[in-house]
N, C-alpha and C positions, 0 to 999 in steps of 0.2 A: 067242642073239640072235634077235629077232623080225624077220622080213623081210616086205616087201610083195612078194607073189608074183604075177607077171603076165607077159604076153607081151612080146616085143621092142618092138612098136609102142606098147603101153601104157607100157612103161618110159620111153620118150621123153616121153610125155604127163605121167606123174607127175613126172619131173625138170623138165619145162618149167614146170609150175604150182607147183613149189617143194616137193614132198614131201621132207622133210629126212632121212628114215630110209634104211637100206640097202634095196636092191631085188634080188631074185633072179629072173632071167629064166627062165621055163619053156621047155622044148623046144617046137618048133613043133607045133601041134595039141593041146597039153596045157594051154593057158591056162585057168584056172578061170573059170567063169561070173561075170560081174560085173567082171572085170578085162580080159580079152583076147578075149571072145567077139565074134563078128561084130556082134551087136546093139549092142555098146558101141563097138567099134573103128571101125566105119564112120561113125557119126555124129560120132565124135571126129576124124576125118581132117582136116576143115576146121579145127577148133579147134587141132589140133596144128600145122598149117602156119602158122596166124596167130600163135600164141604163139611158135613157134620163130623166125618172122620178126622179132618184137619182141625176143626174147631174143638175137638175133644182133647187136643194137646194144649195144655194151659201155658207152657213155657218151653221155648227151645233156646239153647245157649249159642251165642255167636262162637264161631270157630276160634280155637286158639287158647293158649294158657294165659289169658288176661287176668291181672289181679282184680279183685272185686271192685276196687275203686274205679276201674275202667271197663269192667265187664258189663254187658248189656243183656238183661233178660229180654226175651223177644216174645211179647204177647202176639199170637197169630192175628188177633183182631187189632191191627196196628192203628186204625184211625176210624172214628165215626164222627163226622163234623156236626156241629150244632145246627139246629134248624134255622134256615134263613141265611146261612153263611154262603160265601162263594164256593167253599169246599163242599157244602151240602148239595148245591146244584150239580157240581161235578160228580159227586157220589151217586146221585140218582141217575145221571146219564150213563155212568159206568159203575155199576154196583159191585165190582169185583176187585178193588184196589188191594184189599187185605189178602185176598187169595193170591193175587199176582205177586204181592210182596213175599208171601211164604214160598211160592214156587221159585222165585228168584233166589231166595236164600238157600233153598235146597240145591238148586243148580250150581250156585257158587260154591257151596260146601263140597259137592261132588267133584267139581273141576279142580279145586285147590288140592283136595286129597289125592286125586289122580296125578296131578303135576308133581306133588311131593313124592308120591310113591315111585314115580318113574324118574325122579331126579331132574325134573325140568326146571331150568333157570331162565330160559327164554320163553315167555308166555304168549299165548295167542288169545288171551282174554284180558280185559281191562281191570283196573282197581275197582273194588266194590264197597270199600269203607272209607269214609271221609271224616277227618277230625279237624275242626277249624279253630285256630287260635284267634279269638275275637279282638283282643286289645292288649297292648303292652303296658298294663297298669292294674293295680289291685287296691282294694280298700281294707285289706287286712295284712298281717305280717306274720303268717304262720311259721313257727319255728322249724317245721319239717320240710318246708318248701325248698326247692333247689335254687331259687332266685328271689331277691328282694324286690318284687314288683311294686311295692308301695313307694319306696324312695328312689329306686333305680330304673323304673319303667319310663319309656319314652312317651307313652300316651298315644302312640300311633295305633290305628285300628283297621279292621277289615270292614270296608264300606259295602253297601248294597251294590254299587257299581262294580267294585272289585269281585264281589261274590258272583255276579252275573257273568263276568269274564271267565272266572274259574269254571263255572258250570259249562260254558261254551267250549272249554278246553278238556272236558271230560265226556265220557259216554254215560250220561245220566240215566239212560234206560237200564244200565247195568248196576248202578249204585243202589245199595241196599239200605245203608244207614249213614246218617250224618250226626256228628256230635259237636256241639258248641262248647268247647272247653279246652283246657291246656293254656299255659301262659298265665295271664292275669284273669280278673273276674269278668265273665262274659257280659253281665248286666251293666257294666260301666260303658259298654258300647251302645249308644242310643239307637243305632240302626239294627240291633239284634232282632226286635220284633218284625221289622220290615224284611229282614233276611229270612226269618222263619216263615213268614207269610209267602214269600217268593218260593221257597222250597215246597210248601204245601200246595200252593196253587199250580205250580208248573210241574211238580214231580210228586203227585199224591201217593204213590206207593212207597216212597222213602220214609223210613222210620227215623225220626230225629229226637235228640235228647240234649238237654243243657245240663252241664255240671257247674254248680255254683255254690258259693258260701251263703247266698240268699240274705245278705245283709241289706236291709232297707230297700227292697225292691218295690216300686210303686204298684198299687193294685191294677191300674190301667195296663201296665206292662204285663202283669201276670195274666190278666184276662186275654190279652192278645196272644200270648204264647199258648194258652190253653185252647183257644179257638183254632189255632194253627196245629193242634194235635201234638205239641211238644211234650215229651216225657221229662221228668225231673230227677236228678241225683244231687242231693244237697249234702254238703260236707259240714258236719257239726263237731265230731271228735270229742264230745264231752256231754255229761249229763248234769253238770252243775255250772253255775255262773263263773265261779273263780277259776275252775279248770279251763273253761272256754276262754277266758281272758288270758290265762297263762299260755295256752297253746296258740291262739290266734293273734294275740296282741291287741284285741279289741274287746271292749265291754259291751257286747252286742248279743248276749245269749237270749235275752227276752225278745229282742227284735227278730231274731231268726226263728224262734219257736212260734211267736205270734204270726210271723209271715207264713210258716208252714200250716198253721191252723186256717189261715185265710185261703191258702192254696187248696187245701183239702175241701174246704167249704165251697169254693168257686168251682172245683171239679164236679161236685155233686149238683150244684146249681145249674151249670152249663151242660150237664149230661155228656161229658167227654171221657171216654174210657182210656185215659192216659195213666201211666204208672208213676208213682211217687216213691222214691227210695231215699234213704239217708245213709251216710257213711260215717264210720268211726275208725280212724287209723289207730291200730293197736300199739300202745307203747306203755312203758312203766308208769308214766305220768297219769294215765287215765284207765288202766286196766281194771282197777277196783270199782270203777263206775259202770262197767259194762252191763251188769244186770239192771241197774237203774236206767241205762240207756235203752234197753229193750222195752222196759215199761214206758219210758217217755215216748218212744217211737209208736208204740201201740196206742197210747193215749192221744197222740197227735193225729192218728188215723192214717198213717202212711202204710204202704204195702209191704215194705221189707227193709232190711238193713244189710249193709256190706261191710265186711270187717277185714281189710287188708293189714298186713304187718307194716310197721314203720320201716322204711329204708333210710338209713342215715347217709346223707350225701358226703362227699369228701369235704375236708375242713374248709377249703377255699370257697365253698358254696353255702356255708352255714352262717356267715356273718350277716347281721341285720343292723342297719343304721338306726341308732337311737335305742337299741335294745341290748341290755347286758346279758339277758337270758337267752342262750342259744341251745340248740339240740346237741347231744353228745352221744357217742357210742353206747354209753351206759344206759341210755334211755331205751335201747332196743330190748325186746322180750327174748331175744336170742340168749340173753344172760339170765333169764328167769323162765325157762321153758315149762317147768311143771306148773307154775302159777298160770301161765298163758293157756295151757291146755285145759286146766280145770275151769277157768273162767269162760272159755269159749264153749265148752260142753254144757256148763250151767246156762249160758245164754241161749244155746240151742233149745234146751228144754223149756225155758221161759217163752221163747219165741213161738214154739209149737203150742203152748198153752194159750198164748195171746192171739194166735192166728195170723202171724206175720211171717214172711219168708226171711231166711238168713243165709248168707253166703260168706265164706271165709277161706283164707289160704289154708294149705294143708297143716294139720296138727303136728307139733314136734314129735309126739309119741307115735305117730303113724307115718313117719318119714320113709319114703320109698323113692329110690332113684329110678329114672326112666330115660330113654333116649330123648335128646333135645327135640322139641316139636313146636318151635315157634313158627307161626304162619303169617306174621305181619308182613314180611316182604312179598307175599303172594297176594295180598288183598288191600293193604292200608296205605293211605296217604295222610300225613299230618301236615297241614298247610298253615304257614305263618301268615300274618297280616300283610306281609310284603310279597307273598306268593311263593317264597322258598318252601321246598318240600322236605319233610323229615319222615323216617320210616316207621316210627313206633313211639309208645309213651315214653316220656322223659328224654327223647332224642332231641327235642328242641333245646335241651341244655347240653347233653352229652355230645351230640354231633355238631352243634351250632358253630363252634370255632372253625372247624374244617370246612363246613359248608359256606360260612361267611368269606373265607379266604380262597374258596373254590378249589381246595384240596380234594374235596369230594363233590362230584357233579351229580347231585340228586334231583335237579330240575327245579323249574319255577313255573307254577301254573298260571301266573298272570302273563308271562311272556311266551309260554310254550303250550302246545297240545301235549297231553299226557304221553302220546305215542312217540314223542320226540326223545323221551328219556326213560320210559318204563322198562325197556330192555337194554339199557346202556350198561357199560362195565360196572358202574357202581351197584345197580340193582341186581345184576346177575351174580356178582361176587357176594353181595349180601345174602341172596338166596342160597348160594352154594355153601356159605358159612353156617347156614341153619338147617341143612339137610341132616337127617338122622345119621349119626356116626361120623359126620364130616369134621375135619379140622376147621377151627375158626380162623378164617382169613382176615375178617374185619375185626380189629382189636376191640372195638366198642361192644361187639356181641359177646366177647369173652369176659366182660365185666358188667353184664346186665343184671339188674336187680330182679328181673323176672326169672332168673335161673333157679330160684327156689321151687318153681313149678316142675322142673325136671331133675334138678340135683337134690331136691327135698329141702325143707326149712332148716334142717340141722347142719347147715353150712354157713360159716360166719360171713364169708364174702358176699353172700346173697342179701345180707342185712346191713352190713357195714361196707359201703361201696368204696372200692379203690380203683380209680380211673387212671392210675399212673401209666400203665402200658398203652392205653389209648392216647393219652395226652402226649406221650413221647414218640408215638409212631410216625413214620414219614411216608406211610403208604399213600399213594395218590390213585384215585379212581374217578 
C-alpha cells in the first residue's frame, strides 16, 4: 500500500485539506523534506488552524426557510473523490475545493443578508443555487404530489447538451449547490449520471444532491453518482409496506429499502463522504409509524431524516388517473396537532439514541410568528427541462400557467444568459414582495405553503393550500 509519509503536524494538514489516502506519521525529527520540514510546517501553521476551525463545524444550513424536504445540510467537507477517478486527479492538483466551497457559501450568505437588510431588489450578484427538473415523468403516483407525472407526464427530459448550455448561461464560479429534483423522478433520465459527472469534473466546488424515490435504481448508476460526489435525499414516507403502497401507489417498499442498503454499502466501499438522508412527509396516514421510521432509518445506516408537514394542494391538483384514493384536507396534521407534536418529540428522542440527525418543521405547540424572510428570489433558480425558470419549490406547479403563457417573464436559461432576466420586473417585484414587512405584490407569494415558517404552523392556509387569488390575478410582469 502506498502511504503519504509525513510528520504529525503535516498529517493534520493533509487530513484537513482532504487527502483521501492512508498516511504514515514519521518519528519526530525524521519527516522528509517537502512534507514536514520547518520550511513547510511553519508557513502552514496558520493555514492548519484556519482549516481546522472550519472543519470543526459539522453542518451549516443553507440560507432561508426551506422545508426539510428541500433543505440541504451542508457538510463542509463537500467532496473527496475516490482514488483513481478524474476528480481525484483534480483534487490533488487543487486540494482546496471544499474550503473554497465553504468560503463561497459564507460570502453568498452575507451578500444576500445585506441585500435584504437594505431592501435591494436589483442585485449586483448572480444566482447561487440551482434546482434542475430532470424529466417530466415519474414511476410512482404519490397522493400528496401536485401533479400526476406517472400518467400525465410528457417524458421530455434535461439532456447533457442542454445542461452544458445552461451552465454557459450562468456564472458557475458563483454557484454553490445544484439539486437534481422537482417534477418527475430524476433517475428516469438516463443522462443524469453524465450530468452529475459534468458538474463534478467542470465545477468541483459545487455541492450537488439528488432527490429521488429510489425505486429500482441500477447499481451501475448508483456507483457513478457516488463517484461524482452526489448526496442523496430519498423520499420514503412510510415504515411499512402497505402504508408505502397506499401513499406512493407502488408496491416497492422492499425495493427502496434494499436500494438504500446498497447505497450505504457502496458509499463505504468507495470511501466517498457523501450524505444520505431520507424524508417522511408527515400526515395522518403515516404519523403512527414515525417512531418505526426512525428505527428503520438507523438500521439502514443513513445519516438523518427530514420531516416536513403535508401540504394539501388545491382540489384540481389532487386527481390521479386510475387511483380512487386521493389526498384530502383531513389527512393534514393541522387537524391533529397534539398527536403530531407528541410523535415528533418522541422521534427526536429516538433519533438521538440511534445517532442520526433529524430535522422538522416547527411544532404546533411552539408556533411563533415572525417577519416574512423568504430568500429564494435572491439566490435560487428552478430550471425546467425546457429551460423555463421558476423561483422556488412548487413554483413549477403554482407559477407554471402564467410562465407558459408569458404573463410572467421569469426567463429561460436555454435561450438567455441569466443577466438578461435576473433583474427584470418579474424578479424585482418578487423580491419586493418578500422583503420583511412588505405587502405581497405577487399573489403566488401570498398563498405559499412555506408561510408556516414565518406565520407558524398553526395557520390553516399554510397546510391546506388555496391558490384562488393567484389563479384569478391578471398581474403581468
